[in-house]
Structures are given as structure tokens and as C-alpha cells.
N, CA and C atoms as a LAMMPS dump frame, in Angstrom:
ITEM: TIMESTEP
0
ITEM: NUMBER OF ATOMS
309
ITEM: BOX BOUNDS ff ff ff
-5.0000000000000000e+02 5.0000000000000000e+02
-5.0000000000000000e+02 5.0000000000000000e+02
-5.0000000000000000e+02 5.0000000000000000e+02
ITEM: ATOMS id mol type element x y z
1 1 1 N 190.919 -105.248 -172.884
2 1 2 C 190.01 -106.261 -172.445
3 1 3 C 188.622 -106.339 -173.23
4 2 1 N 188.65 -107.65 -173.474
5 2 2 C 187.366 -107.82 -174.311
6 2 3 C 185.918 -107.614 -173.728
7 3 1 N 185.08 -107.872 -174.461
8 3 2 C 183.65 -108.011 -173.374
9 3 3 C 183.463 -108.987 -172.514
10 4 1 N 183.721 -110.306 -173.167
11 4 2 C 183.881 -111.406 -172.475
12 4 3 C 184.731 -111.38 -171.183
13 5 1 N 185.526 -110.656 -170.952
14 5 2 C 186.331 -110.706 -170.084
15 5 3 C 185.6 -109.652 -168.932
16 6 1 N 184.851 -108.81 -169.28
17 6 2 C 184.597 -107.747 -168.632
18 6 3 C 183.7 -108.093 -168.013
19 7 1 N 182.495 -108.827 -168.799
20 7 2 C 181.501 -109.491 -168.409
21 7 3 C 181.784 -110.473 -166.891
22 8 1 N 183.041 -111.345 -166.874
23 8 2 C 183.201 -112.226 -166.233
24 8 3 C 183.562 -111.568 -164.961
25 9 1 N 184.472 -110.517 -165.249
26 9 2 C 184.469 -109.725 -164
27 9 3 C 183.768 -108.824 -163.029
28 10 1 N 182.279 -109.045 -163.75
29 10 2 C 181.324 -108.616 -163.065
30 10 3 C 180.131 -109.293 -162.683
31 11 1 N 180.137 -110.727 -163.547
32 11 2 C 178.818 -111.511 -163.006
33 11 3 C 179.352 -112.717 -162.327
34 12 1 N 178.502 -112.886 -161.217
35 12 2 C 178.414 -114.266 -160.595
36 12 3 C 178.775 -115.383 -161.262
37 13 1 N 179.819 -115.983 -160.689
38 13 2 C 180.42 -117.436 -161.434
39 13 3 C 180.449 -118.656 -160.327
40 14 1 N 180.105 -119.658 -161.04
41 14 2 C 180.807 -120.511 -160.062
42 14 3 C 181.851 -121.135 -161.006
43 15 1 N 182.654 -122.375 -159.913
44 15 2 C 183.805 -122.294 -160.483
45 15 3 C 184.296 -123.517 -159.73
46 16 1 N 185.537 -124.35 -160.217
47 16 2 C 186.234 -125.194 -159.961
48 16 3 C 187.289 -125.196 -160.087
49 17 1 N 188.364 -125.458 -159.021
50 17 2 C 189.769 -125.498 -159.108
51 17 3 C 189.774 -126.804 -159.034
52 18 1 N 191.396 -127.119 -159.337
53 18 2 C 191.862 -128.421 -158.828
54 18 3 C 193.284 -128.188 -158.422
55 19 1 N 193.66 -129.325 -157.873
56 19 2 C 195.353 -129.368 -157.984
57 19 3 C 195.851 -129.773 -158.943
58 20 1 N 195.434 -130.895 -159.643
59 20 2 C 195.888 -131.313 -160.699
60 20 3 C 194.769 -131.722 -161.54
61 21 1 N 195.003 -132.526 -162.512
62 21 2 C 194.165 -133.565 -163.168
63 21 3 C 193.498 -134.772 -162.317
64 22 1 N 192.239 -134.383 -162.253
65 22 2 C 191.781 -135.653 -161.464
66 22 3 C 192.147 -135.748 -160.198
67 23 1 N 192.599 -134.334 -159.636
68 23 2 C 193.291 -134.503 -158.219
69 23 3 C 192.418 -133.618 -156.853
70 24 1 N 192.353 -132.79 -156.478
71 24 2 C 191.632 -132.25 -155.308
72 24 3 C 191.026 -131.016 -155.896
73 25 1 N 189.615 -131.323 -155.519
74 25 2 C 188.759 -130.179 -155.974
75 25 3 C 188.194 -129.577 -155.099
76 26 1 N 188.059 -127.983 -155.594
77 26 2 C 187.33 -126.897 -154.781
78 26 3 C 186.598 -126.153 -155.449
79 27 1 N 184.899 -126.661 -155.066
80 27 2 C 183.953 -125.488 -155.731
81 27 3 C 183.605 -124.143 -154.866
82 28 1 N 183.513 -123.037 -155.921
83 28 2 C 183.538 -121.502 -155.053
84 28 3 C 182.732 -120.826 -155.911
85 29 1 N 182.154 -119.855 -155.361
86 29 2 C 181.477 -118.819 -155.607
87 29 3 C 181.668 -117.385 -155.668
88 30 1 N 181.82 -116.548 -157.027
89 30 2 C 182.153 -115.262 -157.073
90 30 3 C 181.886 -114.288 -157.762
91 31 1 N 181.581 -113.069 -157.473
92 31 2 C 181.17 -112.097 -158.453
93 31 3 C 181.948 -111.56 -159.399
94 32 1 N 183.656 -111.898 -158.801
95 32 2 C 184.656 -111.166 -159.913
96 32 3 C 185.744 -112.543 -160.096
97 33 1 N 185.372 -113.082 -160.767
98 33 2 C 186.419 -114.568 -161.184
99 33 3 C 187.589 -114.109 -161.371
100 34 1 N 187.987 -113.264 -162.11
101 34 2 C 189.395 -113.17 -162.274
102 34 3 C 190.135 -112.679 -160.771
103 35 1 N 189.666 -111.746 -160.18
104 35 2 C 190.293 -111.538 -158.904
105 35 3 C 190.098 -112.522 -157.548
106 36 1 N 189.183 -113.508 -158.157
107 36 2 C 189.056 -114.762 -156.944
108 36 3 C 190.02 -115.472 -157.213
109 37 1 N 190.506 -115.58 -158.197
110 37 2 C 191.053 -117.022 -158.548
111 37 3 C 193.002 -116.414 -158.363
112 38 1 N 193.143 -115.103 -158.814
113 38 2 C 194.31 -114.455 -158.553
114 38 3 C 194.349 -114.55 -156.844
115 39 1 N 193.214 -114.321 -156.156
116 39 2 C 193.542 -114.333 -154.494
117 39 3 C 193.925 -116.005 -153.812
118 40 1 N 193.006 -116.997 -154.792
119 40 2 C 193.399 -118.27 -154.308
120 40 3 C 194.927 -118.77 -154.79
121 41 1 N 195.398 -118.051 -155.823
122 41 2 C 196.942 -118.49 -156.293
123 41 3 C 197.629 -117.565 -155.367
124 42 1 N 197.585 -116.381 -154.588
125 42 2 C 198.479 -115.994 -153.721
126 42 3 C 198.192 -116.346 -152.412
127 43 1 N 197.421 -117.474 -151.793
128 43 2 C 197.322 -117.99 -150.768
129 43 3 C 196.02 -116.776 -149.955
130 44 1 N 195.408 -116.404 -150.42
131 44 2 C 194.579 -115.34 -149.828
132 44 3 C 193.2 -115.761 -150.265
133 45 1 N 193.062 -116.879 -150.621
134 45 2 C 191.767 -117.805 -150.555
135 45 3 C 191.52 -118.109 -149.614
136 46 1 N 190.832 -119.349 -149.786
137 46 2 C 190.228 -120.128 -148.764
138 46 3 C 191.436 -121.146 -148.229
139 47 1 N 191.667 -121.21 -147.074
140 47 2 C 192.443 -122.161 -146.292
141 47 3 C 192.654 -123.155 -147.043
142 48 1 N 191.487 -123.917 -147.162
143 48 2 C 191.273 -125.072 -147.757
144 48 3 C 192.526 -125.19 -149.261
145 49 1 N 191.945 -124.301 -150.042
146 49 2 C 192.958 -124.377 -151.336
147 49 3 C 194.376 -123.825 -151.098
148 50 1 N 194.762 -123.414 -150.4
149 50 2 C 196.189 -122.898 -149.801
150 50 3 C 196.728 -124.47 -149.115
151 51 1 N 196.404 -125.187 -148.259
152 51 2 C 196.759 -126.175 -147.673
153 51 3 C 196.832 -127.194 -148.405
154 52 1 N 195.914 -127.243 -149.657
155 52 2 C 195.757 -128.526 -150.507
156 52 3 C 196.389 -128.085 -151.78
157 53 1 N 196.82 -126.986 -152.009
158 53 2 C 197.627 -126.593 -153.345
159 53 3 C 196.702 -126.571 -154.381
160 54 1 N 195.34 -126.277 -154.15
161 54 2 C 194.217 -126.074 -155.284
162 54 3 C 194.211 -124.832 -155.876
163 55 1 N 194.886 -124.823 -157.353
164 55 2 C 194.691 -123.174 -157.471
165 55 3 C 194.584 -123.331 -159.112
166 56 1 N 194.577 -124.571 -160.082
167 56 2 C 194.281 -124.392 -161.385
168 56 3 C 192.664 -124.57 -161.73
169 57 1 N 192.172 -123.133 -162.222
170 57 2 C 190.853 -123.278 -162.733
171 57 3 C 190.446 -123.713 -163.672
172 58 1 N 189.829 -125.086 -163.734
173 58 2 C 189.594 -125.894 -164.422
174 58 3 C 187.726 -126.094 -165.106
175 59 1 N 187.161 -125.187 -164.178
176 59 2 C 185.894 -124.981 -165.098
177 59 3 C 185.042 -124.004 -164.441
178 60 1 N 184.561 -123.269 -164.789
179 60 2 C 183.437 -122.223 -164.483
180 60 3 C 182.587 -121.843 -165.11
181 61 1 N 181.372 -121.243 -164.621
182 61 2 C 180.215 -121.197 -165.62
183 61 3 C 179.479 -119.579 -165.32
184 62 1 N 179.358 -118.691 -165.874
185 62 2 C 178.868 -117.535 -165.897
186 62 3 C 177.137 -117.249 -165.257
187 63 1 N 176.69 -116.835 -164.444
188 63 2 C 175.379 -116.305 -164.418
189 63 3 C 174.645 -115.131 -164.618
190 64 1 N 173.718 -114.804 -164.771
191 64 2 C 172.662 -113.476 -164.685
192 64 3 C 172.824 -113.153 -163.324
193 65 1 N 172.355 -113.705 -162.85
194 65 2 C 171.937 -113.646 -160.852
195 65 3 C 172.803 -114.425 -159.73
196 66 1 N 172.889 -113.71 -158.959
197 66 2 C 173.689 -114.238 -157.584
198 66 3 C 173.032 -115.433 -156.987
199 67 1 N 171.735 -115.336 -157.287
200 67 2 C 170.816 -116.519 -156.922
201 67 3 C 171.214 -118.041 -157.866
202 68 1 N 171.091 -117.536 -158.868
203 68 2 C 171.104 -118.593 -159.635
204 68 3 C 172.877 -119.164 -159.596
205 69 1 N 173.696 -118.784 -159.381
206 69 2 C 175.037 -118.878 -159.164
207 69 3 C 175.252 -119.644 -157.762
208 70 1 N 174.5 -119.537 -156.804
209 70 2 C 174.41 -119.767 -155.429
210 70 3 C 173.709 -121.164 -155.814
211 71 1 N 172.686 -121.25 -156.373
212 71 2 C 171.896 -122.333 -156.791
213 71 3 C 173.119 -123.57 -157.487
214 72 1 N 173.73 -123.07 -158.257
215 72 2 C 174.52 -123.978 -158.876
216 72 3 C 175.427 -124.318 -158.131
217 73 1 N 175.778 -123.339 -157.443
218 73 2 C 177.308 -124.049 -156.367
219 73 3 C 176.862 -124.682 -155.591
220 74 1 N 175.662 -124.741 -155.016
221 74 2 C 175.124 -125.801 -153.709
222 74 3 C 174.955 -127.07 -154.655
223 75 1 N 174.166 -127.234 -155.748
224 75 2 C 174.206 -128.14 -156.121
225 75 3 C 175.298 -128.953 -156.709
226 76 1 N 176.695 -128.363 -157.329
227 76 2 C 177.739 -129.117 -157.299
228 76 3 C 178.35 -129.396 -156.231
229 77 1 N 178.334 -128.664 -155.362
230 77 2 C 178.767 -129.325 -153.843
231 77 3 C 178.234 -130.521 -153.363
232 78 1 N 176.456 -130.99 -153.621
233 78 2 C 175.992 -131.865 -153.367
234 78 3 C 176.506 -133.056 -154.635
235 79 1 N 177.105 -132.79 -155.51
236 79 2 C 177.357 -133.842 -156.234
237 79 3 C 178.106 -134.856 -156.126
238 80 1 N 178.428 -136.311 -156.383
239 80 2 C 179.299 -137.221 -156.462
240 80 3 C 180.729 -136.764 -157.102
241 81 1 N 181.605 -137.217 -156.298
242 81 2 C 183.015 -136.644 -157.267
243 81 3 C 182.832 -137.033 -158.979
244 82 1 N 182.475 -138.293 -159.064
245 82 2 C 182.574 -138.983 -160.563
246 82 3 C 181.858 -137.687 -161.517
247 83 1 N 180.701 -137.574 -161.058
248 83 2 C 180.098 -136.463 -161.295
249 83 3 C 180.683 -134.836 -161.993
250 84 1 N 181.757 -134.638 -160.862
251 84 2 C 181.886 -133.18 -161.05
252 84 3 C 183.329 -133.482 -161.887
253 85 1 N 184.128 -134.838 -161.987
254 85 2 C 185.311 -135.097 -163.167
255 85 3 C 184.559 -135.183 -164.243
256 86 1 N 183.344 -135.608 -164.477
257 86 2 C 183.083 -135.812 -165.462
258 86 3 C 182.094 -134.277 -166.323
259 87 1 N 181.883 -133.592 -165.525
260 87 2 C 181.418 -132.138 -165.779
261 87 3 C 182.59 -131.783 -166.406
262 88 1 N 183.923 -131.678 -165.79
263 88 2 C 184.809 -130.988 -166.223
264 88 3 C 185.916 -131.654 -167.596
265 89 1 N 185.668 -132.995 -167.244
266 89 2 C 186.018 -133.738 -168.936
267 89 3 C 185.275 -133.402 -170.206
268 90 1 N 183.809 -132.8 -169.541
269 90 2 C 182.85 -132.72 -170.758
270 90 3 C 183.275 -131.375 -171.399
271 91 1 N 184.097 -130.296 -170.356
272 91 2 C 184.069 -129.112 -171.274
273 91 3 C 185.409 -128.943 -171.148
274 92 1 N 186.365 -129.708 -170.644
275 92 2 C 188.114 -129.478 -170.581
276 92 3 C 188.769 -130.761 -170.137
277 93 1 N 188.628 -131.524 -171.314
278 93 2 C 188.943 -132.865 -171.129
279 93 3 C 190.878 -132.675 -170.893
280 94 1 N 191.125 -132.176 -171.113
281 94 2 C 192.919 -131.759 -170.813
282 94 3 C 193.063 -131.317 -169.089
283 95 1 N 191.944 -131.287 -168.728
284 95 2 C 192.161 -130.266 -167.653
285 95 3 C 193.078 -128.957 -167.431
286 96 1 N 193.072 -128.672 -168.42
287 96 2 C 194.265 -127.054 -168.815
288 96 3 C 193.487 -126.376 -167.539
289 97 1 N 194.683 -125.392 -167.36
290 97 2 C 193.993 -124.387 -166.599
291 97 3 C 193.451 -123.361 -166.869
292 98 1 N 192.231 -122.639 -166.821
293 98 2 C 191.885 -121.718 -167.667
294 98 3 C 191.74 -120.4 -167.142
295 99 1 N 192.908 -120.166 -165.914
296 99 2 C 192.787 -118.656 -165.685
297 99 3 C 193.434 -117.92 -166.843
298 100 1 N 194.511 -118.284 -167.795
299 100 2 C 195.096 -117.318 -168.643
300 100 3 C 193.884 -116.993 -169.897
301 101 1 N 193.059 -117.742 -170.037
302 101 2 C 191.889 -117.774 -170.421
303 101 3 C 191.154 -116.407 -170.291
304 102 1 N 190.74 -116.075 -169.294
305 102 2 C 190.191 -115.178 -168.591
306 102 3 C 190.886 -113.947 -168.407
307 103 1 N 192.104 -113.714 -167.752
308 103 2 C 192.675 -112.634 -168.208
309 103 3 C 192.379 -111.634 -169.108
């Protein structure tokens, strides 16, 4: 496991899952991104992600503190849908599932 992957496993992250490109979005917060996305994929995450099949990690942002991650998650949830789509497009234009990258 590389240093980056160890860091993601222990640092707070805000993240966005999608059902497909420009599909249903879910915004979350976790201290262990790998484990949390794994839980969503196995229907152990939120009922929303299970019900709407929102399992692809399309964006994430690591934070130094839980407080900054909470602040980012809260602000993202208040954003308009178009702004969220633009955020994802800016860093992941193909809306590729990033989960394999963090394993």
C-alpha cells in the first residue's frame, strides 16, 4: 500500500458517489474512504445509495481535520446540482469510478 493510500484510509474525506455520469449524486463524509465506499457498494452504506444504486466514487477530497471535512461536506450539500456536476467535470471529466485508484 502506498503512502497516499494509507493517508486516505486515515484522513477525513468529503466524497461524491454517482449512479452513472450525470446521474443521481450522493455526498458523504468519512474518516476511511476505502472502507466507506466498500460499504456503499455492498449495500451496507446509506439506504439512499442502496435504493438508487449510487456506488461509483467520482470525486473526493482529503482533509487534515474532521472539522474541515465536515465544513466541506456541508457546503457541497448546499450547492446547486449544476455546481456539483461542474466540480466533478473539472477533476474527472469522464466520470470514471475512482475506487480502484484508492485501493
